[in-house]
DRENDORO-315637 format. One line per 4 residues: number of its first residue (from 1); their letters; for each residue x, y, z of N, C-alpha, C, O. Coordinates in steps of 0.02 Angstrom, whole numbers, padded with zeros to 5 digits. Example, Ala and Ser with C-alpha at 12.3 -4.5 7.8 and 13.67 -1.06 7.14 Angstrom:
<nodes>
1> AS> 00660 -00284 00390 00615 -00225 00390 00660 -00165 00390 00712 -00166 00423  00642 -00112 00354 00684 -00053 00357 00645 00002 00394 00670 00057 00402
</nodes>
This chain:
<nodes>
1> XXXX> 01001 -03029 -11124 00958 -03062 -11075 00885 -03059 -11098 00862 -03007 -11123  00850 -03114 -11088 00781 -03117 -11110 00738 -03070 -11069 00743 -03070 -11007  00696 -03031 -11102 00655 -02982 -11068 00581 -02999 -11075 00558 -03013 -11130  00545 -02999 -11020 00474 -03014 -11020 00435 -02955 -11049 00441 -02899 -11025
5> XXXX> 00396 -02968 -11100 00355 -02917 -11132 00282 -02932 -11117 00258 -02987 -11132  00246 -02886 -11087 00175 -02897 -11071 00135 -02917 -11134 00143 -02887 -11187  00094 -02967 -11126 00055 -02991 -11183 -00011 -03019 -11158 -00013 -03058 -11110  -00065 -03001 -11190 -00131 -03026 -11172 -00152 -03081 -11221 -00148 -03073 -11282
9> XXXX> -00175 -03136 -11193 -00198 -03192 -11234 -00267 -03174 -11262 -00310 -03149 -11226  -00278 -03187 -11326 -00344 -03172 -11356 -00400 -03208 -11320 -00390 -03264 -11296  -00459 -03178 -11315 -00516 -03210 -11282 -00532 -03278 -11312 -00533 -03286 -11373  -00545 -03326 -11269 -00563 -03393 -11293 -00504 -03440 -11303 -00514 -03500 -11310
13> XXXX> -00443 -03413 -11303 -00383 -03455 -11311 -00358 -03475 -11243 -00351 -03434 -11198  -00343 -03540 -11235 -00320 -03567 -11171 -00245 -03581 -11175 -00223 -03619 -11218  -00206 -03551 -11131 -00134 -03564 -11125 -00121 -03593 -11056 -00138 -03561 -11006  -00092 -03652 -11053 -00083 -03687 -10990 -00009 -03701 -10976 00031 -03706 -11022
17> XXXX> 00007 -03706 -10913 00075 -03724 -10893 00084 -03800 -10898 00037 -03838 -10886  00144 -03821 -10916 00160 -03893 -10918 00193 -03916 -10854 00213 -03974 -10848  00200 -03871 -10806 00232 -03889 -10742 00189 -03937 -10702 00215 -03984 -10672  00124 -03925 -10701 00080 -03967 -10661 00074 -04036 -10693 00066 -04043 -10754
21> XXXX> 00076 -04087 -10651 00072 -04155 -10676 00000 -04173 -10693 -00046 -04159 -10654  -00010 -04203 -10751 -00076 -04227 -10770 -00083 -04300 -10750 -00034 -04332 -10731  -00143 -04325 -10753 -00155 -04395 -10735 -00124 -04441 -10788 -00140 -04434 -10847  -00080 -04487 -10768 -00049 -04532 -10817 -00100 -04579 -10848 -00152 -04594 -10818
25> XXXX> -00085 -04602 -10909 -00129 -04650 -10942 -00117 -04719 -10914 -00067 -04751 -10929  -00163 -04742 -10873 -00156 -04807 -10841 -00206 -04856 -10871 -00266 -04849 -10859  -00183 -04905 -10910 -00230 -04951 -10941 -00259 -05001 -10891 -00226 -05022 -10843  -00321 -05020 -10903 -00353 -05074 -10866 -00349 -05136 -10910 -00366 -05133 -10970
29> XXXX> -00328 -05191 -10882 -00318 -05251 -10922 -00379 -05297 -10918 -00405 -05312 -10864  -00401 -05320 -10976 -00457 -05366 -10982 -00433 -05430 -11017 -00384 -05428 -11054  -00467 -05486 -11005 -00448 -05548 -11039 -00460 -05546 -11115 -00431 -05585 -11152  -00503 -05501 -11138 -00521 -05497 -11209 -00459 -05491 -11252 -00410 -05457 -11235
33> XXXX> -00461 -05524 -11310 -00403 -05525 -11355 -00384 -05455 -11378 -00325 -05439 -11384  -00434 -05413 -11391 -00420 -05345 -11413 -00384 -05305 -11358 -00340 -05265 -11373  -00403 -05316 -11296 -00369 -05283 -11240 -00297 -05306 -11235 -00252 -05266 -11224  -00286 -05370 -11244 -00217 -05397 -11240 -00174 -05368 -11296 -00115 -05354 -11286
37> XXXX> -00204 -05360 -11355 -00167 -05331 -11411 -00147 -05259 -11397 -00093 -05237 -11415  -00193 -05222 -11366 -00181 -05151 -11351 -00137 -05139 -11290 -00116 -05083 -11278  -00124 -05192 -11253 -00087 -05182 -11190 -00132 -05154 -11137 -00111 -05114 -11095  -00196 -05175 -11138 -00246 -05148 -11092 -00284 -05091 -11125 -00269 -05072 -11182
41> XXXX> -00333 -05065 -11090 -00374 -05011 -11117 -00377 -04954 -11065 -00394 -04965 -11007  -00361 -04894 -11087 -00370 -04836 -11044 -00443 -04815 -11050 -00464 -04790 -11102  -00480 -04826 -10997 -00552 -04813 -10999 -00566 -04740 -11016 -00535 -04694 -10988  -00612 -04729 -11061 -00629 -04663 -11083 -00598 -04642 -11149 -00618 -04593 -11179
45> XXXX> -00548 -04680 -11171 -00516 -04663 -11235 -00549 -04700 -11293 -00594 -04741 -11282  -00528 -04684 -11354 -00563 -04707 -11414 -00517 -04750 -11457 -00459 -04734 -11468  -00545 -04806 -11481 -00506 -04855 -11520 -00541 -04867 -11587 -00601 -04880 -11590  -00502 -04863 -11641 -00526 -04878 -11708 -00505 -04950 -11725 -00445 -04965 -11723
49> XXXX> -00553 -04992 -11741 -00539 -05063 -11754 -00557 -05078 -11826 -00615 -05077 -11845  -00505 -05093 -11867 -00516 -05104 -11938 -00497 -05173 -11961 -00467 -05212 -11924  -00516 -05189 -12022 -00501 -05254 -12050 -00546 -05269 -12109 -00594 -05234 -12122  -00529 -05322 -12145 -00568 -05343 -12203 -00635 -05373 -12180 -00641 -05392 -12122
53> XXXX> -00684 -05377 -12224 -00748 -05408 -12206 -00738 -05479 -12181 -00701 -05518 -12212  -00770 -05497 -12127 -00765 -05564 -12100 -00704 -05577 -12057 -00694 -05634 -12036  -00664 -05526 -12045 -00603 -05536 -12005 -00618 -05547 -11931 -00577 -05576 -11895  -00676 -05525 -11908 -00693 -05534 -11837 -00692 -05470 -11797 -00688 -05472 -11736
57> XXXX> -00695 -05413 -11831 -00692 -05348 -11796 -00749 -05341 -11745 -00736 -05325 -11687  -00810 -05353 -11767 -00867 -05344 -11723 -00867 -05394 -11666 -00885 -05377 -11609  -00846 -05455 -11680 -00843 -05507 -11628 -00794 -05487 -11573 -00810 -05494 -11514  -00736 -05463 -11593 -00686 -05443 -11543 -00708 -05382 -11504 -00693 -05376 -11444
61> XXXX> -00742 -05336 -11538 -00769 -05277 -11502 -00823 -05298 -11453 -00828 -05270 -11398  -00864 -05347 -11472 -00916 -05372 -11428 -00886 -05402 -11364 -00910 -05390 -11309  -00833 -05441 -11373 -00800 -05471 -11315 -00774 -05418 -11267 -00785 -05423 -11207  -00739 -05368 -11294 -00710 -05316 -11252 -00765 -05272 -11221 -00761 -05256 -11162
65> XXXX> -00815 -05254 -11260 -00868 -05212 -11234 -00905 -05245 -11176 -00921 -05213 -11127  -00918 -05310 -11183 -00952 -05347 -11130 -00912 -05347 -11066 -00939 -05340 -11011  -00846 -05354 -11072 -00803 -05356 -11012 -00796 -05287 -10980 -00795 -05282 -10919  -00792 -05235 -11021 -00788 -05167 -10993 -00852 -05151 -10955 -00849 -05126 -10899
69> XXXX> -00909 -05164 -10986 -00973 -05149 -10954 -00983 -05188 -10889 -01007 -05162 -10840  -00963 -05252 -10891 -00970 -05294 -10831 -00925 -05269 -10775 -00946 -05267 -10717  -00863 -05251 -10792 -00816 -05229 -10740 -00839 -05164 -10707 -00831 -05155 -10647  -00868 -05120 -10747 -00891 -05055 -10721 -00961 -05060 -10693 -00988 -05012 -10667
73> XXXX> -00992 -05120 -10699 -01061 -05131 -10677 -01107 -05078 -10708 -01151 -05050 -10676  -01094 -05066 -10773 -01134 -05017 -10809 -01162 -05048 -10873 -01163 -05109 -10880  -01184 -05005 -10918 -01212 -05029 -10981 -01169 -05006 -11039 -01142 -04951 -11040  -01164 -05050 -11088 -01132 -05033 -11151 -01185 -05023 -11204 -01238 -05054 -11202
77> XXXX> -01172 -04978 -11251 -01220 -04962 -11303 -01191 -04978 -11372 -01139 -04951 -11391  -01225 -05021 -11408 -01203 -05044 -11474 -01242 -05007 -11527 -01302 -05019 -11536  -01209 -04961 -11563 -01242 -04923 -11616 -01235 -04963 -11681 -01182 -04965 -11712  -01290 -04995 -11700 -01288 -05044 -11755 -01316 -05015 -11820 -01375 -04998 -11825
81> XXXX> -01273 -05011 -11870 -01294 -04993 -11938 -01273 -05046 -11988 -01280 -05037 -12048  -01246 -05102 -11962 -01219 -05154 -12006 -01262 -05216 -12008 -01269 -05248 -12060  -01293 -05233 -11951 -01325 -05299 -11946 -01397 -05291 -11923 -01434 -05250 -11950  -01417 -05329 -11873 -01483 -05321 -11842 -01478 -05352 -11772 -01425 -05378 -11753
85> XXXX> -01531 -05348 -11735 -01530 -05370 -11664 -01507 -05442 -11657 -01464 -05457 -11615  -01534 -05486 -11698 -01516 -05557 -11692 -01443 -05569 -11709 -01409 -05608 -11675  -01418 -05537 -11761 -01348 -05547 -11781 -01300 -05518 -11730 -01248 -05547 -11716  -01318 -05461 -11701 -01275 -05432 -11648 -01275 -05478 -11587 -01222 -05488 -11556
89> XXXX> -01332 -05506 -11569 -01336 -05553 -11513 -01289 -05611 -11523 -01257 -05635 -11476  -01284 -05635 -11586 -01243 -05694 -11601 -01168 -05681 -11595 -01129 -05728 -11592  -01148 -05618 -11594 -01077 -05602 -11588 -01048 -05624 -11521 -00991 -05645 -11517  -01088 -05619 -11468 -01063 -05628 -11400 -01047 -05701 -11383 -00994 -05714 -11354
93> XXXX> -01090 -05749 -11400 -01073 -05819 -11384 -01010 -05845 -11417 -00980 -05893 -11394  -00989 -05813 -11472 -00929 -05837 -11507 -00867 -05834 -11463 -00821 -05874 -11472  -00866 -05788 -11415 -00808 -05784 -11369 -00829 -05800 -11298 -00793 -05784 -11250  -00887 -05831 -11290 -00911 -05847 -11223 -00930 -05786 -11183 -00928 -05787 -11121
97> XXXX> -00949 -05732 -11218 -00966 -05669 -11184 -01041 -05664 -11173 -01081 -05696 -11207  -01059 -05622 -11126 -01129 -05609 -11111 -01150 -05541 -11138 -01112 -05493 -11134  -01210 -05538 -11164 -01237 -05474 -11189 -01282 -05441 -11137 -01318 -05394 -11152  -01279 -05466 -11075 -01325 -05442 -11023 -01317 -05367 -11010 -01366 -05333 -10995
101> XXXX> -01256 -05342 -11016 -01243 -05271 -11001 -01245 -05227 -11063 -01227 -05168 -11060  -01266 -05255 -11120 -01263 -05218 -11184 -01334 -05200 -11207 -01380 -05241 -11204  -01342 -05139 -11230 -01404 -05116 -11258 -01393 -05097 -11332 -01341 -05068 -11349  -01442 -05113 -11374 -01435 -05101 -11446 -01471 -05037 -11466 -01529 -05026 -11449
105> XXXX> -01436 -04994 -11503 -01466 -04935 -11533 -01466 -04947 -11608 -01413 -04947 -11640  -01525 -04957 -11637 -01530 -04977 -11707 -01530 -04917 -11754 -01549 -04862 -11735  -01508 -04930 -11815 -01509 -04878 -11868 -01581 -04865 -11889 -01596 -04811 -11916  -01625 -04913 -11877 -01695 -04906 -11896 -01737 -04886 -11836 -01731 -04915 -11782
109> XXXX> -01779 -04836 -11846 -01824 -04814 -11792 -01884 -04861 -11788 -01891 -04906 -11829  -01926 -04850 -11739 -01986 -04891 -11731 -02032 -04887 -11791 -02068 -04935 -11804  -02031 -04832 -11827 -02073 -04823 -11886 -02040 -04850 -11949 -02071 -04850 -12003  -01977 -04872 -11943 -01942 -04899 -12001 -01897 -04851 -12036 -01860 -04871 -12081
113> XXXX> -01899 -04787 -12018 -01855 -04738 -12050 -01784 -04742 -12022 -01774 -04768 -11967  -01736 -04716 -12059 -01667 -04719 -12038 -01652 -04666 -11984 -01677 -04610 -11987  -01611 -04686 -11936 -01590 -04641 -11883 -01519 -04619 -11897 -01477 -04660 -11915  -01504 -04555 -11891 -01436 -04530 -11901 -01393 -04541 -11839 -01419 -04554 -11785
117> XXXX> -01327 -04536 -11849 -01282 -04551 -11793 -01288 -04500 -11737 -01277 -04517 -11678  -01306 -04439 -11752 -01315 -04389 -11699 -01372 -04408 -11653 -01366 -04404 -11592  -01428 -04429 -11682 -01485 -04450 -11642 -01468 -04514 -11603 -01489 -04523 -11546  -01431 -04559 -11636 -01413 -04622 -11603 -01370 -04608 -11541 -01380 -04640 -11489
121> XXXX> -01323 -04562 -11547 -01280 -04546 -11490 -01318 -04512 -11434 -01300 -04518 -11375  -01372 -04477 -11451 -01412 -04445 -11399 -01449 -04497 -11356 -01471 -04481 -11301  -01456 -04558 -11382 -01488 -04611 -11344 -01440 -04641 -11292 -01461 -04680 -11249  -01377 -04623 -11295 -01326 -04649 -11249 -01320 -04603 -11189 -01304 -04544 -11198
125> XXXX> -01331 -04627 -11128 -01324 -04585 -11069 -01251 -04569 -11054 -01207 -04607 -11074  -01237 -04513 -11020 -01168 -04494 -11005 -01131 -04545 -10963 -01069 -04549 -10966  -01168 -04585 -10923 -01134 -04633 -10880 -01127 -04701 -10912 -01114 -04750 -10877  -01134 -04706 -10978 -01124 -04770 -11012 -01053 -04794 -11000 -01006 -04755 -10995
129> XXXX> -01045 -04860 -10996 -00979 -04888 -10984 -00938 -04890 -11048 -00877 -04879 -11047  -00971 -04905 -11104 -00935 -04913 -11167 -00985 -04904 -11224 -01045 -04918 -11217  -00960 -04880 -11281 -01000 -04873 -11342 -00964 -04909 -11398 -00903 -04904 -11405  -01001 -04947 -11438 -00974 -04977 -11499 -01011 -04946 -11558 -01072 -04947 -11562
133> XXXX> -00972 -04918 -11605 -01001 -04890 -11667 -00987 -04939 -11723 -00929 -04949 -11742  -01039 -04970 -11750 -01031 -05023 -11801 -01075 -05006 -11861 -01135 -05019 -11859  -01047 -04980 -11912 -00978 -04960 -11919 -00973 -04886 -11936 -01024 -04853 -11947  -00912 -04860 -11937 -00901 -04790 -11951 -00929 -04771 -12020 -00962 -04720 -12028
137> XXXX> -00915 -04814 -12070 -00934 -04797 -12138 -01009 -04804 -12150 -01037 -04769 -12193  -01043 -04848 -12114 -01115 -04855 -12123 -01153 -04800 -12087 -01206 -04778 -12110  -01128 -04777 -12030 -01161 -04722 -11995 -01145 -04655 -12028 -01188 -04610 -12028  -01085 -04648 -12055 -01064 -04584 -12084 -01035 -04598 -12153 -00977 -04619 -12159
141> XXXX> -01073 -04586 -12205 -01053 -04604 -12272 -00997 -04559 -12299 -00950 -04584 -12330  -01002 -04494 -12288 -00953 -04448 -12317 -00893 -04441 -12271 -00896 -04454 -12211  -00837 -04419 -12300 -00776 -04408 -12262 -00788 -04355 -12208 -00764 -04362 -12152  -00824 -04303 -12227 -00836 -04248 -12179 -00876 -04274 -12119 -00860 -04257 -12062
145> XXXX> -00926 -04315 -12132 -00967 -04342 -12078 -00928 -04390 -12034 -00938 -04393 -11974  -00883 -04429 -12064 -00841 -04475 -12025 -00797 -04436 -11977 -00791 -04453 -11918  -00767 -04382 -12002 -00726 -04340 -11959 -00767 -04310 -11903 -00745 -04309 -11845  -00826 -04286 -11919 -00869 -04255 -11869 -00891 -04306 -11816 -00893 -04290 -11757
149> XXXX> -00908 -04366 -11839 -00928 -04419 -11791 -00871 -04434 -11742 -00882 -04437 -11682  -00810 -04442 -11769 -00753 -04458 -11726 -00737 -04400 -11679 -00719 -04411 -11621  -00743 -04339 -11703 -00731 -04281 -11660 -00784 -04277 -11605 -00770 -04256 -11549  -00845 -04298 -11621 -00899 -04297 -11571 -00888 -04349 -11516 -00893 -04333 -11457
153> XXXX> -00871 -04411 -11536 -00861 -04462 -11484 -00799 -04448 -11443 -00794 -04471 -11386  -00751 -04410 -11472 -00691 -04393 -11434 -00707 -04350 -11373 -00669 -04350 -11325  -00762 -04315 -11375 -00782 -04271 -11319 -00825 -04308 -11268 -00842 -04280 -11216  -00843 -04370 -11283 -00887 -04407 -11238 -00848 -04444 -11185 -00790 -04462 -11195
157> XXXX> -00879 -04456 -11129 -00846 -04487 -11071 -00832 -04562 -11080 -00778 -04584 -11060  -00878 -04601 -11109 -00866 -04674 -11112 -00808 -04694 -11157 -00787 -04656 -11200  -00783 -04754 -11145 -00737 -04786 -11193 -00777 -04798 -11257 -00835 -04819 -11254  -00746 -04787 -11315 -00780 -04797 -11378 -00738 -04842 -11424 -00679 -04828 -11435
161> XXXX> -00770 -04894 -11449 -00739 -04939 -11498 -00774 -04926 -11565 -00834 -04936 -11571  -00736 -04904 -11614 -00764 -04886 -11679 -00741 -04937 -11731 -00682 -04943 -11745  -00788 -04974 -11759 -00773 -05023 -11811 -00766 -04987 -11878 -00808 -04946 -11896  -00712 -05002 -11914 -00699 -04969 -11978 -00690 -05020 -12034 -00658 -05072 -12024
165> XXXX> -00717 -05005 -12093 -00703 -05046 -12152 -00632 -05035 -12175 -00599 -04986 -12156  -00608 -05080 -12217 -00544 -05072 -12251 -00558 -05058 -12325 -00609 -05079 -12351  -00512 -05022 -12357 -00519 -05010 -12429 -00484 -05066 -12468 -00457 -05113 -12438  -00484 -05061 -12534 -00454 -05113 -12576 -00379 -05119 -12566 -00349 -05171 -12580
169> XXXX> -00348 -05065 -12542 -00276 -05066 -12531 -00258 -05097 -12463 -00199 -05100 -12445  -00308 -05120 -12427 -00295 -05151 -12362 -00280 -05101 -12307 -00244 -05116 -12260  -00308 -05040 -12314 -00298 -04988 -12264 -00366 -04964 -12238 -00418 -04979 -12267  -00364 -04926 -12183 -00426 -04899 -12156 -00462 -04858 -12210 -00432 -04814 -12241
173> XXXX> -00526 -04873 -12221 -00565 -04835 -12270 -00579 -04765 -12243 -00584 -04755 -12182  -00585 -04717 -12288 -00598 -04649 -12267 -00536 -04607 -12267 -00483 -04630 -12288  -00541 -04546 -12243 -00484 -04500 -12242 -00430 -04524 -12194 -00444 -04556 -12144  -00367 -04507 -12209 -00311 -04524 -12166 -00322 -04498 -12095 -00299 -04527 -12046
177> XXXX> -00357 -04441 -12091 -00368 -04411 -12026 -00406 -04454 -11977 -00402 -04442 -11917  -00444 -04503 -12002 -00481 -04547 -11956 -00434 -04579 -11905 -00452 -04586 -11847  -00375 -04598 -11927 -00328 -04632 -11882 -00299 -04583 -11831 -00277 -04604 -11777  -00298 -04519 -11847 -00271 -04469 -11801 -00324 -04444 -11752 -00307 -04413 -11702
181> XXXX> -00387 -04458 -11767 -00441 -04434 -11725 -00457 -04481 -11668 -00504 -04468 -11629  -00420 -04536 -11662 -00431 -04584 -11608 -00367 -04593 -11569 -00314 -04568 -11588  -00372 -04629 -11513 -00314 -04639 -11469 -00275 -04702 -11485 -00217 -04709 -11466  -00307 -04750 -11519 -00273 -04812 -11537 -00306 -04840 -11600 -00365 -04831 -11612
185> XXXX> -00265 -04876 -11640 -00291 -04909 -11700 -00268 -04981 -11700 -00210 -04996 -11688  -00316 -05026 -11712 -00300 -05097 -11714 -00325 -05127 -11779 -00381 -05113 -11800  -00284 -05167 -11811 -00301 -05201 -11873 -00312 -05275 -11859 -00267 -05309 -11835  -00372 -05299 -11874 -00390 -05369 -11861 -00378 -05409 -11925 -00408 -05395 -11977
189> XXXX> -00335 -05458 -11920 -00322 -05504 -11976 -00340 -05575 -11955 -00348 -05588 -11895  -00347 -05620 -12002 -00367 -05689 -11984 -00321 -05722 -11933 -00344 -05761 -11892  -00255 -05707 -11936 -00208 -05742 -11892 -00180 -05698 -11836 -00149 -05724 -11790  -00189 -05633 -11840 -00161 -05589 -11789 -00198 -05523 -11784 -00240 -05507 -11826
193> XXXX> -00181 -05485 -11733 -00206 -05417 -11725 -00144 -05372 -11720 -00101 -05383 -11678  -00141 -05322 -11762 -00085 -05275 -11761 -00109 -05207 -11736 -00157 -05179 -11763  -00076 -05181 -11686 -00091 -05115 -11660 -00040 -05067 -11689 00019 -05071 -11675  -00064 -05020 -11730 -00019 -04975 -11766 -00012 -04908 -11731 00034 -04870 -11746
197> XXXX> -00057 -04893 -11685 -00053 -04831 -11647 -00085 -04843 -11579 -00138 -04874 -11574  -00053 -04818 -11526 -00081 -04825 -11459 -00047 -04775 -11413 00014 -04773 -11409  -00086 -04734 -11380 -00058 -04681 -11337 -00029 -04708 -11272 00007 -04672 -11238  -00043 -04770 -11255 -00020 -04796 -11190 00025 -04858 -11196 00048 -04884 -11146
201> XXXX> 00036 -04882 -11258 00079 -04941 -11267 00127 -04928 -11326 00110 -04891 -11372  00185 -04959 -11323 00233 -04953 -11378 00205 -04986 -11441 00174 -05039 -11437  00216 -04955 -11498 00191 -04980 -11562 00247 -04979 -11615 00296 -04942 -11607  00240 -05019 -11668 00186 -05067 -11679 00194 -05128 -11635 00249 -05146 -11615
205> XXXX> 00139 -05161 -11622 00139 -05222 -11582 00088 -05270 -11613 00036 -05249 -11638  00104 -05333 -11611 00061 -05384 -11643 00051 -05442 -11594 00097 -05463 -11560  -00011 -05467 -11593 -00027 -05525 -11552 -00060 -05576 -11597 -00104 -05560 -11638  -00039 -05638 -11590 -00068 -05692 -11630 -00137 -05709 -11605 -00150 -05708 -11545
209> XXXX> -00181 -05726 -11651 -00248 -05748 -11632 -00247 -05824 -11624 -00227 -05859 -11670  -00267 -05850 -11566 -00265 -05922 -11555 -00311 -05960 -11602 -00299 -06018 -11619  -00365 -05925 -11623 -00412 -05956 -11670 -00454 -05900 -11700 -00458 -05845 -11671  -00485 -05912 -11757 -00526 -05861 -11789 -00585 -05846 -11744 -00619 -05891 -11720
213> X> -00598 -05780 -11734 -00653 -05759 -11691 -00710 -05731 -11733 -00761 -05711 -11705
</nodes>
């Protein structure tokens, strides 16, 4: 017969019961193509969006970010290290989206010097509706920094959409762990979007793109 042996948990280690029910992952559905591909979006979770240059990653993130911010009547924050204010503005009309609820955090400071991702994230208030990181590789050049950035946004309250480059092999650039540090991964291709990982929807799943975005 199994015998209970007294044991003290080391300080700082958390051991929890699985008996108590946790809050189920309930996605919120948006008209945005990226949301439809994911089977909705669980607000507060993190999505890695990858693809080749020109595939439409930023455009699709802009569409979804605008809708999330509008629905929550809050602000979205676009951390831009890829383009500039004018180019980011142009992403939204492509899908008939409004940038009214979006604020830009530039890689360049007012004095022209480069801003690091840690400082950029400090500009985002805790009650932000959504954050877009464009892109992971431009904000964090090294593998270690990419991992640290993803671990940092994982602790933040807002929904986060992280744009990722692809390597020459057609896979997410950076360490394999990048895909494990997020809650969902979506690959944007010219004709479809493939979701290869998602904590709230069955995978893999693919949705056709009605037109290039």
